[in-house]
C-alpha positions in Angstrom: 19.3 -0.8 -26.1 17.3 0.0 -23.0 13.6 -0.1 -23.2 11.8 3.0 -21.9 9.1 2.9 -19.2 6.9 5.8 -18.0 5.1 5.5 -14.6 2.1 7.8 -14.2 1.2 8.1 -10.5 -1.5 10.1 -8.9 -1.3 10.3 -5.2 -3.8 11.8 -2.7 -1.3 13.0 -0.1 -4.1 13.5 2.5 -4.3 9.7 2.7 -0.7 8.7 2.4 2.1 7.7 0.1 1.2 4.1 -0.5 0.7 4.3 -4.3 3.8 6.4 -4.7 5.9 4.0 -2.8 4.4 0.9 -4.6 5.2 2.3 -8.0 8.9 2.8 -7.0 9.1 -0.8 -5.8 8.0 -2.0 -9.2 10.2 0.5 -11.0 13.3 -0.7 -9.1 12.7 -4.2 -10.4 12.3 -3.0 -13.9 15.5 -0.9 -13.5 17.4 -4.1 -12.5 16.2 -5.6 -15.7 17.7 -2.8 -17.8 14.7 -0.5 -18.3 15.0 3.3 -18.4 12.5 4.7 -15.9 10.6 8.1 -16.0 7.8 9.3 -13.6 5.0 11.6 -14.3 3.8 12.4 -10.7 0.4 14.1 -10.2 0.5 15.3 -6.6 -0.1 18.6 -4.8 3.5 18.6 -3.5 6.5 16.7 -4.8 7.3 13.9 -2.3 10.8 14.1 -0.8 11.9 10.6 -1.5 12.9 10.3 -5.1 15.4 7.9 -6.8 18.4 9.4 -8.5 18.3 6.7 -11.2 14.9 7.9 -12.4 13.6 11.1 -14.2 10.6 13.0 -12.8 8.0 15.3 -14.1 5.8 16.9 -11.5 2.2 18.0 -12.1 0.3 19.7 -9.1 -3.1 18.5 -10.3 -4.8 16.4 -13.0 -5.8 19.5 -15.1 -2.2 20.5 -15.3 -1.2 17.1 -16.5 -3.9 17.0 -19.1 -3.0 20.4 -20.5 0.8 19.8 -20.4 2.8 18.8 -23.6 5.9 17.7 -21.6 5.5 14.0 -22.0 4.6 14.5 -25.7 7.5 16.6 -26.8 10.4 14.7 -25.3 11.1 13.1 -28.6 11.1 9.6 -27.3 8.9 6.5 -27.6 8.0 4.7 -24.4 7.8 0.9 -24.7 5.4 0.7 -21.8 3.3 3.1 -19.6 2.2 1.9 -16.1 -0.4 3.9 -14.3 -1.1 3.9 -10.6 -3.8 6.6 -10.4 -6.8 4.9 -8.7 -8.0 6.4 -5.4 -11.5 7.1 -4.3 -11.7 10.8 -4.9 -10.4 10.6 -8.4 -13.9 9.2 -9.4 -15.6 12.5 -8.3 -15.1 13.9 -11.8 -16.4 11.3 -14.3 -14.3 12.7 -17.2 -11.1 12.6 -15.3 -9.9 9.0 -15.8 -11.1 8.7 -19.5 -9.2 11.9 -20.3 -6.0 10.6 -18.7 -6.0 7.3 -20.6 -7.0 9.1 -23.9 -4.0 11.4 -23.4 -1.7 8.5 -22.7 -3.0 6.6 -25.7 -1.8 9.4 -28.0 1.8 8.4 -27.1 1.2 5.2 -29.0 2.6 2.9 -26.2 1.4 -0.2 -24.4 -0.6 0.9 -21.4 -0.7 -1.1 -18.2 -3.0 0.0 -15.3 -2.7 -1.0 -11.7 -6.4 -1.3 -10.8 -8.3 -1.1 -7.6 -11.1 -3.3 -6.3 -14.9 -3.1 -5.9 -16.9 -0.2 -7.2 -13.8 2.0 -7.3 -12.1 0.2 -10.0 -11.5 0.6 -13.8 -13.3 -2.6 -14.6 -16.4 -1.8 -12.6 -16.5 1.6 -14.1 -16.0 0.3 -17.6 -12.9 2.4 -18.2 -10.6 -0.2 -19.8 -11.1 0.7 -23.4 -7.6 2.3 -23.8 -5.8 -0.1 -21.6 -3.7 -3.1 -22.8 -2.8 -4.8 -19.6 -4.3 -4.8 -16.1 -2.8 -5.6 -12.7 -4.8 -6.1 -9.6 -2.1 -6.8 -6.9 -4.4 -7.7 -4.0 -6.3 -10.6 -2.5 -9.6 -10.2 -4.1 -12.8 -11.9 -5.3 -11.3 -13.5 -8.3 -14.6 -15.2 -9.4 -16.1 -11.8 -10.1 -13.2 -10.6 -12.2 -12.3 -13.2 -14.8 -9.5 -12.5 -17.2 -10.5 -10.1 -20.0 -10.4 -11.0 -23.7 -7.2 -9.9 -25.5 -5.7 -8.4 -22.4 -3.0 -9.6 -20.0 -4.6 -9.6 -16.5 -2.4 -10.3 -13.5 -4.4 -10.7 -10.4 -4.2 -12.0 -6.8 -1.7 -12.8 -4.1 1.2 -13.9 -6.3 1.4 -10.3 -7.8 1.4 -8.3 -4.6 3.9 -5.5 -5.0 6.4 -5.4 -2.1 9.9 -3.9 -1.6 12.9 -6.0 -2.5 13.8 -6.8 1.1 10.7 -9.0 1.3 12.1 -11.4 -1.3 14.5 -13.0 1.3 12.4 -13.9 4.3 12.7 -16.2 7.3 9.9 -17.6 9.4 9.2 -15.3 12.3 9.7 -16.7 15.8 6.5 -16.6 17.9 7.0 -16.3 21.7 4.8 -17.8 24.3 3.6 -14.4 25.6 3.6 -11.2 23.5 4.6 -7.9 24.9 5.8 -5.8 21.9 3.2 -3.9 19.8 3.7 -1.7 16.8 1.1 0.9 15.8 1.0 2.3 12.2 -1.8 4.3 10.8 -0.5 5.2 7.4 1.2 8.3 6.1 -1.2 10.9 7.4 -3.7 9.5 9.9 -6.2 12.3 9.3 -8.7 11.0 11.8 -6.2 10.8 14.7 -6.6 7.1 15.2 -3.1 6.6 16.6 -4.0 8.4 19.8 -7.2 6.4 20.2 -5.2 3.2 19.9 -2.7 4.2 22.6 -5.8 5.0 24.8 -7.1 1.5 24.1 -3.8 -0.1 25.1 -3.7 1.9 28.3 -6.6 -0.3 29.5 -4.1 -3.2 29.7 -3.0 -3.7 33.3 0.6 -4.9 32.5 3.1 -2.6 30.9 4.3 -3.5 27.4 6.7 -2.0 24.8 5.0 0.0 22.1 6.5 1.6 18.9 4.4 4.2 17.2 5.1 5.1 13.6 4.7 8.8 12.8 4.0 9.2 9.2 5.6 11.9 7.0 2.2 13.6 6.5 1.0 13.7 10.1 -0.4 17.1 11.1 1.1 19.2 14.0 -2.2 18.6 15.9 -1.8 14.8 15.4 1.8 14.8 16.6 1.0 16.8 19.7 -1.9 14.6 20.6 0.3 11.5 20.2 3.1 12.9 22.3 0.7 14.0 25.1 -0.9 10.5 25.2 2.4 8.8 25.1 3.6 10.7 28.1 0.5 9.8 30.1 0.7 6.1 29.2 1.6 3.3 31.5 3.6 1.7 28.7 7.1 2.1 27.3 6.4 4.0 24.1 8.9 4.9 21.4 7.9 7.3 18.6 9.4 6.4 15.3 9.8 9.1 12.5 11.4 9.3 9.1 11.5 5.6 8.5 11.8 4.5 4.9 11.1 0.9 5.7 9.1 -0.7 8.5 10.5 -4.1 7.9 12.7 -4.4 11.0 9.8 -2.9 13.1 7.5 -5.7 11.9 10.1 -8.3 12.8 10.5 -6.8 16.3 6.7 -6.9 16.9 4.5 -9.5 18.5 1.5 -7.7 17.1 1.0 -4.9 14.7 -2.1 -2.7 14.9 -2.6 -1.1 11.5 -5.0 0.7 9.2 -6.0 -1.5 6.3 -4.0 0.2 3.6 -1.2 -1.4 1.4 1.0 -1.8 4.5 -1.0 -4.9 5.6 0.6 -6.8 2.8 4.1 -6.0 4.1 3.0 -7.0 7.6 1.7 -10.3 6.4 4.9 -11.1 4.3 6.9 -11.0 7.5 4.5 -13.4 9.2 3.7 -10.9 11.9 0.3 -11.1 13.6 -1.8 -8.2 12.9 -5.0 -6.4 14.1 -6.4 -4.3 11.2 -9.0 -1.5 11.4 -10.6 0.3 8.4 -10.8 4.1 8.2 -14.3 4.0 6.5 -17.0 1.7 5.0 -15.3 1.7 1.6 -12.0 0.5 3.0 -13.8 -2.1 5.2 -15.4 -3.7 2.2 -12.1 -3.9 0.3 -10.3 -5.3 3.4 -12.7 -8.2 3.8 -11.0 -10.1 0.9 -7.8 -9.8 3.0 -9.2 -10.6 6.4 -11.3 -13.5 5.0 -7.9 -15.3 4.3 -7.5 -15.8 8.0 -4.2 -13.9 8.0 -5.2 -11.1 10.4 -7.8 -10.2 13.0 -10.3 -7.6 11.9 -11.3 -4.8 14.2 -13.9 -3.1 12.0 -14.4 0.5 11.1 -12.7 3.1 13.3 -11.5 2.5 16.8 -13.7 1.0 19.6 -11.4 1.3 22.6 -13.0 -1.5 24.8 -13.2 -3.8 21.8 -9.6 -3.1 20.8 -8.4 -3.7 24.4 -10.1 -7.1 24.5 -8.7 -8.1 21.1 -5.1 -7.1 21.9 -5.2 -8.8 25.3 -6.4 -12.0 23.7 -3.9 -12.0 20.9 -0.9 -11.1 23.1 -1.8 -13.8 25.7 -2.3 -16.6 23.1 0.8 -18.2 21.5 -1.6 -20.4 19.5 -3.5 -17.4 17.9 -0.3 -15.6 17.0 1.3 -18.7 15.5 -1.8 -19.5 13.4 -1.9 -15.9 12.0 1.8 -15.9 11.4 2.1 -19.2 9.6 -0.9 -18.5 7.4 0.2 -15.0 6.3 3.8 -16.1 5.7 2.6 -19.0 3.5 0.3 -16.8 1.4 2.7 -13.9 0.5 6.2 -14.7 -0.6 7.5 -11.2 -1.6 8.2 -12.0 -5.3 5.3 -10.2 -6.9 7.5 -7.5 -8.5 9.6 -10.2 -10.1 6.6 -12.0 -11.6 5.0 -8.8 -12.9 8.3 -7.6 -14.5 8.9 -11.0 -16.0 5.5 -11.3 -17.6 5.5 -7.8 -19.0 9.0 -8.0 -20.3 8.2 -11.3 -22.1 5.2 -9.7 -23.8 6.8 -6.4 -24.8 9.7 -7.4 -27.1 
């Protein structure tokens, strides 16, 4: 008999689809292990990419989710509920998260929460009363977050959640001189950083090949600005849209310039050298645990065109720097986080 699993996912689509995608990577591994999967999605709009093997309930906001009886009246018992609902704005209403977990506890199921880091986490906000298991699938300050009494706590690099394609990797070849750059600024890029990066690269004297990822939530204004800058650029620029996976683009690249969201773990798993920037101070503090591992170069907050030009030039011209970044990142992330998480949770929930 199949065990039943409910994913509760809250996504801030103004930022991107990282949590929505991550929950599906994990769901696919559970599905392979004979679990029946349902999703309760709390998003303003229903994302287009759904899986035909899963069932979906859509709630346009948290209030609608809390008032709904849909997940209570379906006449079924979930063996496990996994939440991926932590983003910075959700903490603006102090009653929001406690109310969600209280509602889920009424289902009389095991509750597992994917937590965040720093001050925007369930642990730091003391919101773990109704939670049975915790997952923190990041590089983090593990000394400050010791395992909790009577709770399964999966934390660190071995539990990073990545797509299945990252489970079978080969060491990336690093060339003497780099001339291929990938730019990816998340699903929405609300601050129009992509255009600023292209401007930075235009300071290079030699022409290079650039691929620019256009996220599904990019505004019309953003797309127009990128197109205009690409046409003026001295470089060979290809705009990439509607890509489900960036895996092959990472393999193509000598360097990826990326915002410091969840994508950075996928970049690292391929052993691709990366230059990361943070969209704000909160993300910068979180990203430090990643950059401190020596698996990327850190640009800081926002885009400083002159600084980025200097960093990119140095990285592309140095085979040594790129090899060092590549080998370090490839060794630290093996792509099997989903397998480990599913194995541990399956063992404990009989």
